[in-house]
All heavy atoms as TSV, in Angstrom:
chain	resi	resn	atom	element	x	y	z
A	1	MET	N	N	-67.025	-87.655	-175.976
A	1	MET	CA	C	-68.367	-87.354	-176.567
A	1	MET	C	C	-69.461	-87.913	-176.002
A	1	MET	O	O	-70.532	-87.213	-175.924
A	1	MET	CB	C	-68.156	-87.878	-178.134
A	1	MET	CG	C	-69.366	-87.411	-178.949
A	1	MET	SD	S	-69.261	-85.544	-179.188
A	1	MET	CE	C	-70.405	-85.356	-180.497
A	2	GLY	N	N	-69.413	-89.032	-175.365
A	2	GLY	CA	C	-70.483	-89.746	-174.636
A	2	GLY	C	C	-70.851	-88.920	-173.470
A	2	GLY	O	O	-72.006	-88.892	-173.121
A	3	ARG	N	N	-69.903	-88.184	-172.858
A	3	ARG	CA	C	-70.111	-87.489	-171.631
A	3	ARG	C	C	-70.990	-86.138	-172.071
A	3	ARG	O	O	-71.774	-85.883	-171.236
A	3	ARG	CB	C	-68.841	-86.960	-171.004
A	3	ARG	CG	C	-68.549	-87.623	-169.721
A	3	ARG	CD	C	-67.264	-87.055	-169.226
A	3	ARG	NE	N	-67.472	-86.830	-167.787
A	3	ARG	CZ	C	-66.652	-86.485	-166.949
A	3	ARG	NH1	N	-65.445	-86.091	-167.404
A	3	ARG	NH2	N	-66.911	-86.294	-165.735
A	4	PHE	N	N	-70.753	-85.663	-173.181
A	4	PHE	CA	C	-71.472	-84.407	-173.571
A	4	PHE	C	C	-72.860	-84.801	-173.755
A	4	PHE	O	O	-73.691	-84.109	-173.524
A	4	PHE	CB	C	-70.738	-83.846	-174.939
A	4	PHE	CG	C	-71.548	-82.785	-175.515
A	4	PHE	CD1	C	-71.435	-81.482	-174.849
A	4	PHE	CD2	C	-72.316	-82.875	-176.615
A	4	PHE	CE1	C	-72.150	-80.451	-175.418
A	4	PHE	CE2	C	-73.048	-81.944	-177.126
A	4	PHE	CZ	C	-72.885	-80.654	-176.572
A	5	ILE	N	N	-72.959	-85.943	-174.488
A	5	ILE	CA	C	-74.399	-86.489	-174.869
A	5	ILE	C	C	-75.210	-86.609	-173.509
A	5	ILE	O	O	-76.441	-86.217	-173.409
A	5	ILE	CB	C	-74.466	-87.697	-175.814
A	5	ILE	CG1	C	-73.865	-87.238	-177.092
A	5	ILE	CG2	C	-75.811	-88.166	-175.851
A	5	ILE	CD1	C	-73.641	-88.577	-178.006
A	6	GLN	N	N	-74.495	-87.317	-172.583
A	6	GLN	CA	C	-75.196	-87.571	-171.305
A	6	GLN	C	C	-75.506	-86.263	-170.533
A	6	GLN	O	O	-76.557	-86.068	-170.019
A	6	GLN	CB	C	-74.318	-88.357	-170.396
A	6	GLN	CG	C	-74.849	-88.869	-169.107
A	6	GLN	CD	C	-73.891	-89.651	-168.267
A	6	GLN	OE1	O	-72.618	-89.807	-168.605
A	6	GLN	NE2	N	-74.490	-90.285	-167.212
A	7	ALA	N	N	-74.669	-85.262	-170.646
A	7	ALA	CA	C	-74.859	-83.933	-170.017
A	7	ALA	C	C	-75.994	-83.221	-170.662
A	7	ALA	O	O	-76.817	-82.591	-169.949
A	7	ALA	CB	C	-73.563	-83.142	-170.058
A	8	ALA	N	N	-76.132	-83.331	-171.953
A	8	ALA	CA	C	-77.083	-82.734	-172.705
A	8	ALA	C	C	-78.454	-83.304	-172.412
A	8	ALA	O	O	-79.518	-82.621	-172.226
A	8	ALA	CB	C	-76.933	-82.780	-174.274
A	9	LYS	N	N	-78.543	-84.589	-172.229
A	9	LYS	CA	C	-79.793	-85.264	-171.930
A	9	LYS	C	C	-80.218	-84.842	-170.429
A	9	LYS	O	O	-81.437	-84.618	-170.263
A	9	LYS	CB	C	-79.558	-86.788	-171.925
A	9	LYS	CG	C	-79.571	-87.434	-173.408
A	9	LYS	CD	C	-79.386	-88.939	-173.326
A	9	LYS	CE	C	-79.369	-89.437	-174.669
A	9	LYS	NZ	N	-79.159	-90.882	-174.724
A	10	GLN	N	N	-79.304	-84.808	-169.559
A	10	GLN	CA	C	-79.601	-84.497	-168.141
A	10	GLN	C	C	-80.121	-82.865	-168.176
A	10	GLN	O	O	-81.069	-82.615	-167.500
A	10	GLN	CB	C	-78.372	-84.568	-167.235
A	10	GLN	CG	C	-78.671	-84.242	-165.745
A	10	GLN	CD	C	-77.554	-84.533	-164.880
A	10	GLN	OE1	O	-76.523	-85.041	-165.328
A	10	GLN	NE2	N	-77.708	-84.219	-163.654
A	11	PHE	N	N	-79.493	-82.120	-168.911
A	11	PHE	CA	C	-79.898	-80.666	-169.067
A	11	PHE	C	C	-81.314	-80.676	-169.504
A	11	PHE	O	O	-82.137	-79.705	-169.187
A	11	PHE	CB	C	-78.983	-80.080	-169.921
A	11	PHE	CG	C	-79.325	-78.504	-170.116
A	11	PHE	CD1	C	-79.150	-77.634	-169.152
A	11	PHE	CD2	C	-79.970	-78.043	-171.245
A	11	PHE	CE1	C	-79.504	-76.201	-169.240
A	11	PHE	CE2	C	-80.406	-76.685	-171.384
A	11	PHE	CZ	C	-80.038	-75.744	-170.466
A	12	GLY	N	N	-81.649	-81.438	-170.552
A	12	GLY	CA	C	-83.069	-81.413	-171.015
A	12	GLY	C	C	-84.037	-81.955	-170.053
A	12	GLY	O	O	-85.153	-81.458	-170.042
A	13	ARG	N	N	-83.676	-82.831	-169.129
A	13	ARG	CA	C	-84.696	-83.214	-168.097
A	13	ARG	C	C	-84.785	-82.369	-166.918
A	13	ARG	O	O	-85.612	-82.368	-166.238
A	13	ARG	CB	C	-84.154	-84.626	-167.703
A	13	ARG	CG	C	-84.401	-85.799	-168.585
A	13	ARG	CD	C	-83.966	-87.059	-167.895
A	13	ARG	NE	N	-82.462	-86.963	-167.743
A	13	ARG	CZ	C	-81.649	-88.018	-167.959
A	13	ARG	NH1	N	-82.192	-89.115	-168.188
A	13	ARG	NH2	N	-80.404	-87.909	-167.882
A	14	ASP	N	N	-83.710	-81.497	-166.730
A	14	ASP	CA	C	-83.653	-80.460	-165.633
A	14	ASP	C	C	-84.787	-79.493	-165.764
A	14	ASP	O	O	-84.810	-78.843	-166.770
A	14	ASP	CB	C	-82.360	-79.865	-165.476
A	14	ASP	CG	C	-82.259	-79.107	-164.169
A	14	ASP	OD1	O	-82.996	-79.253	-163.246
A	14	ASP	OD2	O	-81.267	-78.294	-164.094
A	15	GLU	N	N	-85.814	-79.391	-164.798
A	15	GLU	CA	C	-86.747	-78.528	-164.916
A	15	GLU	C	C	-86.626	-77.328	-163.990
A	15	GLU	O	O	-87.619	-76.451	-163.798
A	15	GLU	CB	C	-88.069	-79.228	-164.672
A	15	GLU	CG	C	-88.486	-80.172	-165.816
A	15	GLU	CD	C	-89.812	-80.890	-165.675
A	15	GLU	OE1	O	-90.515	-80.492	-164.668
A	15	GLU	OE2	O	-90.193	-81.713	-166.432
A	16	GLU	N	N	-85.601	-77.239	-163.256
A	16	GLU	CA	C	-85.557	-76.150	-162.210
A	16	GLU	C	C	-85.436	-74.801	-162.891
A	16	GLU	O	O	-85.989	-73.815	-162.338
A	16	GLU	CB	C	-84.230	-76.277	-161.366
A	16	GLU	CG	C	-84.484	-77.500	-160.346
A	16	GLU	CD	C	-83.082	-77.654	-159.558
A	16	GLU	OE1	O	-82.272	-76.817	-159.463
A	16	GLU	OE2	O	-82.979	-78.784	-158.906
A	17	GLY	N	N	-84.681	-74.682	-164.031
A	17	GLY	CA	C	-84.559	-73.458	-164.697
A	17	GLY	C	C	-85.941	-73.044	-165.183
A	17	GLY	O	O	-86.280	-71.811	-165.155
A	18	VAL	N	N	-86.662	-73.886	-165.762
A	18	VAL	CA	C	-88.041	-73.556	-166.291
A	18	VAL	C	C	-88.996	-73.115	-165.210
A	18	VAL	O	O	-89.658	-72.154	-165.506
A	18	VAL	CB	C	-88.673	-74.879	-167.025
A	18	VAL	CG1	C	-90.075	-74.534	-167.415
A	18	VAL	CG2	C	-87.769	-75.334	-168.179
A	19	THR	N	N	-88.889	-73.639	-164.110
A	19	THR	CA	C	-89.723	-73.334	-162.976
A	19	THR	C	C	-89.256	-71.823	-162.412
A	19	THR	O	O	-90.210	-71.090	-162.053
A	19	THR	CB	C	-89.538	-74.383	-161.777
A	19	THR	OG1	O	-89.912	-75.657	-162.180
A	19	THR	CG2	C	-90.484	-74.000	-160.556
A	20	ALA	N	N	-88.093	-71.632	-162.325
A	20	ALA	CA	C	-87.668	-70.279	-162.004
A	20	ALA	C	C	-88.113	-69.195	-162.972
A	20	ALA	O	O	-88.470	-68.146	-162.635
A	20	ALA	CB	C	-86.116	-70.247	-161.876
A	21	ILE	N	N	-88.071	-69.480	-164.332
A	21	ILE	CA	C	-88.483	-68.715	-165.320
A	21	ILE	C	C	-90.004	-68.355	-165.130
A	21	ILE	O	O	-90.527	-67.255	-165.295
A	21	ILE	CB	C	-88.083	-68.988	-166.711
A	21	ILE	CG1	C	-86.694	-69.073	-166.871
A	21	ILE	CG2	C	-88.903	-68.295	-167.673
A	21	ILE	CD1	C	-86.232	-69.733	-168.185
A	22	GLU	N	N	-90.729	-69.383	-164.902
A	22	GLU	CA	C	-92.177	-69.297	-164.536
A	22	GLU	C	C	-92.504	-68.414	-163.435
A	22	GLU	O	O	-93.307	-67.654	-163.513
A	22	GLU	CB	C	-92.839	-70.644	-164.442
A	22	GLU	CG	C	-92.860	-71.440	-165.761
A	22	GLU	CD	C	-93.321	-73.006	-165.460
A	22	GLU	OE1	O	-93.459	-73.304	-164.300
A	22	GLU	OE2	O	-93.590	-73.635	-166.463
A	23	TYR	N	N	-91.776	-68.584	-162.357
A	23	TYR	CA	C	-91.955	-67.835	-161.189
A	23	TYR	C	C	-91.637	-66.327	-161.421
A	23	TYR	O	O	-92.239	-65.401	-160.966
A	23	TYR	CB	C	-91.130	-68.313	-159.942
A	23	TYR	CG	C	-91.789	-69.552	-159.318
A	23	TYR	CD1	C	-90.979	-70.750	-159.119
A	23	TYR	CD2	C	-93.153	-69.620	-159.068
A	23	TYR	CE1	C	-91.539	-71.831	-158.429
A	23	TYR	CE2	C	-93.751	-70.749	-158.428
A	23	TYR	CZ	C	-92.956	-71.790	-158.030
A	23	TYR	OH	O	-93.410	-72.864	-157.459
A	24	GLY	N	N	-90.545	-66.090	-162.188
A	24	GLY	CA	C	-90.208	-64.797	-162.506
A	24	GLY	C	C	-91.332	-64.106	-163.294
A	24	GLY	O	O	-91.619	-62.924	-163.198
A	25	LEU	N	N	-91.917	-64.832	-164.370
A	25	LEU	CA	C	-92.923	-64.224	-165.098
A	25	LEU	C	C	-94.169	-63.988	-164.399
A	25	LEU	O	O	-94.840	-62.939	-164.565
A	25	LEU	CB	C	-93.268	-65.216	-166.335
A	25	LEU	CG	C	-92.257	-65.325	-167.401
A	25	LEU	CD1	C	-92.651	-66.433	-168.429
A	25	LEU	CD2	C	-92.070	-64.125	-168.133
A	26	ILE	N	N	-94.546	-64.812	-163.409
A	26	ILE	CA	C	-95.595	-64.529	-162.517
A	26	ILE	C	C	-95.362	-63.330	-161.797
A	26	ILE	O	O	-96.278	-62.503	-161.541
A	26	ILE	CB	C	-95.964	-65.813	-161.734
A	26	ILE	CG1	C	-96.602	-66.981	-162.532
A	26	ILE	CG2	C	-96.877	-65.529	-160.574
A	26	ILE	CD1	C	-96.552	-68.239	-161.874
A	27	ALA	N	N	-94.176	-63.212	-161.188
A	27	ALA	CA	C	-93.919	-62.010	-160.294
A	27	ALA	C	C	-93.880	-60.763	-161.114
A	27	ALA	O	O	-94.431	-59.756	-160.669
A	27	ALA	CB	C	-92.462	-62.216	-159.677
A	28	ALA	N	N	-93.490	-60.782	-162.313
A	28	ALA	CA	C	-93.470	-59.583	-163.232
A	28	ALA	C	C	-94.946	-59.225	-163.555
A	28	ALA	O	O	-95.310	-58.123	-163.572
A	28	ALA	CB	C	-92.767	-59.884	-164.544
A	29	LEU	N	N	-95.652	-60.270	-163.771
A	29	LEU	CA	C	-97.206	-59.998	-164.024
A	29	LEU	C	C	-97.877	-59.360	-162.929
A	29	LEU	O	O	-98.674	-58.371	-163.018
A	29	LEU	CB	C	-97.869	-61.218	-164.472
A	29	LEU	CG	C	-99.377	-61.156	-164.816
A	29	LEU	CD1	C	-99.573	-60.106	-165.928
A	29	LEU	CD2	C	-99.965	-62.450	-165.130
A	30	ILE	N	N	-97.559	-59.892	-161.693
A	30	ILE	CA	C	-98.107	-59.279	-160.403
A	30	ILE	C	C	-97.686	-57.919	-160.284
A	30	ILE	O	O	-98.569	-57.014	-159.891
A	30	ILE	CB	C	-97.764	-60.159	-159.229
A	30	ILE	CG1	C	-98.486	-61.518	-159.417
A	30	ILE	CG2	C	-98.153	-59.543	-157.821
A	30	ILE	CD1	C	-98.091	-62.585	-158.335
A	31	ALA	N	N	-96.432	-57.640	-160.496
A	31	ALA	CA	C	-95.870	-56.198	-160.367
A	31	ALA	C	C	-96.592	-55.273	-161.418
A	31	ALA	O	O	-96.883	-54.185	-160.970
A	31	ALA	CB	C	-94.398	-56.284	-160.608
A	32	VAL	N	N	-96.790	-55.718	-162.607
A	32	VAL	CA	C	-97.470	-54.893	-163.579
A	32	VAL	C	C	-98.975	-54.525	-163.063
A	32	VAL	O	O	-99.409	-53.361	-163.211
A	32	VAL	CB	C	-97.504	-55.498	-164.894
A	32	VAL	CG1	C	-98.516	-54.782	-165.847
A	32	VAL	CG2	C	-96.105	-55.606	-165.481
A	33	VAL	N	N	-99.626	-55.518	-162.498
A	33	VAL	CA	C	-100.983	-55.359	-161.984
A	33	VAL	C	C	-100.937	-54.410	-160.896
A	33	VAL	O	O	-101.724	-53.397	-160.735
A	33	VAL	CB	C	-101.649	-56.671	-161.619
A	33	VAL	CG1	C	-102.951	-56.449	-160.823
A	33	VAL	CG2	C	-101.746	-57.549	-162.865
A	34	ILE	N	N	-100.030	-54.495	-159.967
A	34	ILE	CA	C	-99.910	-53.629	-158.844
A	34	ILE	C	C	-99.619	-52.217	-159.210
A	34	ILE	O	O	-100.287	-51.230	-158.786
A	34	ILE	CB	C	-98.869	-54.178	-157.749
A	34	ILE	CG1	C	-99.325	-55.345	-157.117
A	34	ILE	CG2	C	-98.504	-53.081	-156.704
A	34	ILE	CD1	C	-98.329	-56.188	-156.216
A	35	VAL	N	N	-98.665	-52.049	-160.150
A	35	VAL	CA	C	-98.282	-50.642	-160.634
A	35	VAL	C	C	-99.553	-49.912	-161.294
A	35	VAL	O	O	-99.795	-48.799	-161.014
A	35	VAL	CB	C	-97.214	-50.625	-161.581
A	35	VAL	CG1	C	-96.949	-49.420	-162.186
A	35	VAL	CG2	C	-95.895	-50.957	-160.727
A	36	THR	N	N	-100.247	-50.752	-162.107
A	36	THR	CA	C	-101.394	-50.230	-162.756
A	36	THR	C	C	-102.482	-49.905	-161.794
A	36	THR	O	O	-103.098	-48.792	-161.916
A	36	THR	CB	C	-101.914	-51.261	-163.848
A	36	THR	OG1	O	-100.880	-51.616	-164.672
A	36	THR	CG2	C	-103.174	-50.872	-164.535
A	37	ALA	N	N	-102.691	-50.641	-160.782
A	37	ALA	CA	C	-103.771	-50.407	-159.807
A	37	ALA	C	C	-103.330	-49.121	-158.960
A	37	ALA	O	O	-104.188	-48.266	-158.724
A	37	ALA	CB	C	-103.987	-51.480	-158.810
A	38	VAL	N	N	-102.057	-48.976	-158.663
A	38	VAL	CA	C	-101.744	-47.811	-157.807
A	38	VAL	C	C	-101.748	-46.572	-158.698
A	38	VAL	O	O	-102.224	-45.476	-158.200
A	38	VAL	CB	C	-100.176	-47.914	-157.339
A	38	VAL	CG1	C	-99.629	-46.685	-156.803
A	38	VAL	CG2	C	-100.273	-49.122	-156.311
A	39	ARG	N	N	-101.402	-46.738	-160.004
A	39	ARG	CA	C	-101.491	-45.444	-160.807
A	39	ARG	C	C	-103.060	-45.055	-160.962
A	39	ARG	O	O	-103.242	-43.848	-160.984
A	39	ARG	CB	C	-101.002	-45.698	-162.202
A	39	ARG	CG	C	-99.447	-45.729	-162.181
A	39	ARG	CD	C	-99.052	-45.623	-163.661
A	39	ARG	NE	N	-97.675	-44.963	-163.783
A	39	ARG	CZ	C	-97.187	-44.699	-164.900
A	39	ARG	NH1	N	-97.554	-44.944	-165.975
A	39	ARG	NH2	N	-96.014	-43.924	-164.833
A	40	LEU	N	N	-103.917	-45.993	-161.180
A	40	LEU	CA	C	-105.343	-45.677	-161.437
A	40	LEU	C	C	-105.757	-45.156	-160.104
A	40	LEU	O	O	-106.654	-44.139	-160.179
A	40	LEU	CB	C	-106.121	-46.809	-161.799
A	40	LEU	CG	C	-105.773	-47.350	-163.290
A	40	LEU	CD1	C	-106.578	-48.633	-163.482
A	40	LEU	CD2	C	-106.275	-46.295	-164.245
A	41	THR	N	N	-105.540	-45.529	-158.977
A	41	THR	CA	C	-105.964	-45.118	-157.732
A	41	THR	C	C	-105.417	-43.678	-157.425
A	41	THR	O	O	-106.130	-42.836	-156.988
A	41	THR	CB	C	-105.508	-46.131	-156.550
A	41	THR	OG1	O	-106.111	-47.394	-156.717
A	41	THR	CG2	C	-106.030	-45.474	-155.161
A	42	GLY	N	N	-104.181	-43.498	-157.754
A	42	GLY	CA	C	-103.600	-42.193	-157.576
A	42	GLY	C	C	-104.273	-41.137	-158.458
A	42	GLY	O	O	-104.416	-39.949	-158.120
A	43	THR	N	N	-104.543	-41.549	-159.675
A	43	THR	CA	C	-105.163	-40.638	-160.579
A	43	THR	C	C	-106.651	-40.239	-160.157
A	43	THR	O	O	-107.016	-39.080	-160.103
A	43	THR	CB	C	-105.245	-41.186	-162.074
A	43	THR	OG1	O	-103.885	-41.517	-162.419
A	43	THR	CG2	C	-105.910	-40.205	-163.096
A	44	ASN	N	N	-107.257	-41.247	-159.655
A	44	ASN	CA	C	-108.719	-41.048	-159.115
A	44	ASN	C	C	-108.619	-40.246	-157.923
A	44	ASN	O	O	-109.410	-39.189	-157.677
A	44	ASN	CB	C	-109.343	-42.404	-158.904
A	44	ASN	CG	C	-109.726	-43.170	-160.214
A	44	ASN	OD1	O	-109.734	-42.479	-161.203
A	44	ASN	ND2	N	-109.914	-44.488	-160.073
A	45	LEU	N	N	-107.670	-40.374	-157.085
A	45	LEU	CA	C	-107.626	-39.593	-155.789
A	45	LEU	C	C	-107.281	-38.141	-156.184
A	45	LEU	O	O	-107.788	-37.186	-155.474
A	45	LEU	CB	C	-106.591	-40.055	-154.892
A	45	LEU	CG	C	-106.991	-41.415	-154.096
A	45	LEU	CD1	C	-105.799	-41.950	-153.232
A	45	LEU	CD2	C	-108.059	-41.050	-153.179
A	46	ASN	N	N	-106.429	-38.011	-157.098
A	46	ASN	CA	C	-105.990	-36.570	-157.527
A	46	ASN	C	C	-107.203	-35.869	-158.131
A	46	ASN	O	O	-107.378	-34.725	-157.788
A	46	ASN	CB	C	-104.845	-36.696	-158.595
A	46	ASN	CG	C	-104.226	-35.329	-158.880
A	46	ASN	OD1	O	-104.354	-34.447	-157.989
A	46	ASN	ND2	N	-103.634	-35.235	-160.024
A	47	ASN	N	N	-108.001	-36.574	-158.836
A	47	ASN	CA	C	-109.269	-35.906	-159.469
A	47	ASN	C	C	-110.229	-35.500	-158.306
A	47	ASN	O	O	-110.786	-34.513	-158.285
A	47	ASN	CB	C	-109.944	-36.760	-160.346
A	47	ASN	CG	C	-109.108	-37.045	-161.659
A	47	ASN	OD1	O	-108.217	-36.182	-161.992
A	47	ASN	ND2	N	-109.292	-38.008	-162.354
A	48	ILE	N	N	-110.375	-36.439	-157.314
A	48	ILE	CA	C	-111.194	-36.265	-156.156
A	48	ILE	C	C	-110.913	-35.049	-155.355
A	48	ILE	O	O	-111.619	-34.173	-155.056
A	48	ILE	CB	C	-111.422	-37.615	-155.388
A	48	ILE	CG1	C	-112.168	-38.646	-156.191
A	48	ILE	CG2	C	-112.135	-37.197	-154.033
A	48	ILE	CD1	C	-112.134	-39.952	-155.512
A	49	PHE	N	N	-109.599	-35.028	-155.022
A	49	PHE	CA	C	-109.064	-33.947	-154.183
A	49	PHE	C	C	-109.010	-32.639	-154.969
A	49	PHE	O	O	-109.359	-31.557	-154.393
A	49	PHE	CB	C	-107.666	-34.183	-153.785
A	49	PHE	CG	C	-107.537	-35.182	-152.619
A	49	PHE	CD1	C	-106.751	-36.223	-152.573
A	49	PHE	CD2	C	-108.310	-35.047	-151.472
A	49	PHE	CE1	C	-106.609	-37.197	-151.563
A	49	PHE	CE2	C	-108.249	-35.978	-150.354
A	49	PHE	CZ	C	-107.515	-37.001	-150.369
A	50	GLY	N	N	-108.838	-32.733	-156.204
A	50	GLY	CA	C	-108.970	-31.418	-157.140
A	50	GLY	C	C	-110.363	-30.984	-157.211
A	50	GLY	O	O	-110.741	-29.727	-157.021
A	51	THR	N	N	-111.352	-31.934	-157.265
A	51	THR	CA	C	-112.789	-31.437	-157.056
A	51	THR	C	C	-113.185	-30.938	-155.933
A	51	THR	O	O	-113.814	-29.810	-155.764
A	51	THR	CB	C	-113.696	-32.641	-157.393
A	51	THR	OG1	O	-113.277	-33.263	-158.754
A	51	THR	CG2	C	-115.175	-32.292	-157.472
A	52	VAL	N	N	-112.686	-31.518	-154.777
A	52	VAL	CA	C	-113.011	-31.055	-153.421
A	52	VAL	C	C	-112.305	-29.640	-153.168
A	52	VAL	O	O	-113.028	-28.589	-152.744
A	52	VAL	CB	C	-112.513	-31.947	-152.401
A	52	VAL	CG1	C	-112.570	-31.246	-150.913
A	52	VAL	CG2	C	-113.292	-33.279	-152.466
A	53	ALA	N	N	-111.126	-29.472	-153.582
A	53	ALA	CA	C	-110.354	-28.152	-153.425
A	53	ALA	C	C	-110.914	-27.020	-154.221
A	53	ALA	O	O	-111.207	-25.948	-153.981
A	53	ALA	CB	C	-108.879	-28.323	-153.813
A	54	GLY	N	N	-111.638	-27.448	-155.448
A	54	GLY	CA	C	-112.168	-26.451	-156.412
A	54	GLY	C	C	-113.526	-26.034	-155.678
A	54	GLY	O	O	-113.961	-24.933	-155.877
A	55	ASN	N	N	-114.265	-26.947	-155.086
A	55	ASN	CA	C	-115.479	-26.565	-154.418
A	55	ASN	C	C	-115.267	-25.787	-153.178
A	55	ASN	O	O	-116.308	-25.212	-152.714
A	55	ASN	CB	C	-116.273	-27.798	-154.198
A	55	ASN	CG	C	-116.914	-28.435	-155.478
A	55	ASN	OD1	O	-117.042	-27.772	-156.466
A	55	ASN	ND2	N	-117.069	-29.802	-155.385
A	56	LEU	N	N	-114.148	-25.790	-152.449
A	56	LEU	CA	C	-113.956	-25.103	-151.262
A	56	LEU	C	C	-113.492	-23.688	-151.508
A	56	LEU	O	O	-113.782	-22.899	-150.612
A	56	LEU	CB	C	-112.982	-25.867	-150.394
A	56	LEU	CG	C	-113.221	-27.221	-149.817
A	56	LEU	CD1	C	-112.017	-27.875	-149.126
A	56	LEU	CD2	C	-114.546	-27.118	-148.890
A	57	ARG	N	N	-113.163	-23.334	-152.627
A	57	ARG	CA	C	-112.725	-22.060	-153.002
A	57	ARG	C	C	-113.852	-21.116	-153.032
A	57	ARG	O	O	-114.835	-21.503	-153.676
A	57	ARG	CB	C	-111.915	-21.948	-154.219
A	57	ARG	CG	C	-110.565	-22.650	-154.110
A	57	ARG	CD	C	-109.724	-22.516	-155.357
A	57	ARG	NE	N	-108.544	-23.245	-155.156
A	57	ARG	CZ	C	-108.009	-23.790	-156.102
A	57	ARG	NH1	N	-108.430	-23.913	-157.195
A	57	ARG	NH2	N	-106.737	-24.596	-155.992
A	58	PRO	N	N	-113.835	-19.930	-152.509
A	58	PRO	CA	C	-114.889	-18.942	-152.506
A	58	PRO	C	C	-115.230	-18.379	-153.784
A	58	PRO	O	O	-114.485	-18.277	-154.754
A	58	PRO	CB	C	-114.613	-18.007	-151.437
A	58	PRO	CG	C	-113.183	-18.096	-151.187
A	58	PRO	CD	C	-112.752	-19.452	-151.563
């Protein structure tokens, strides 16, 4: 039983898992920002090219 308590205390002090989770959350947030920026840029470019194509037609 003493070994279990000692292992539980060591697990509570171990911060590697917490750091990995934090890095994962940061990476996910960055990915969401990138996807949003690319979508907005794509939509804007599509609108611009649509306007240019519409103005070029006789």
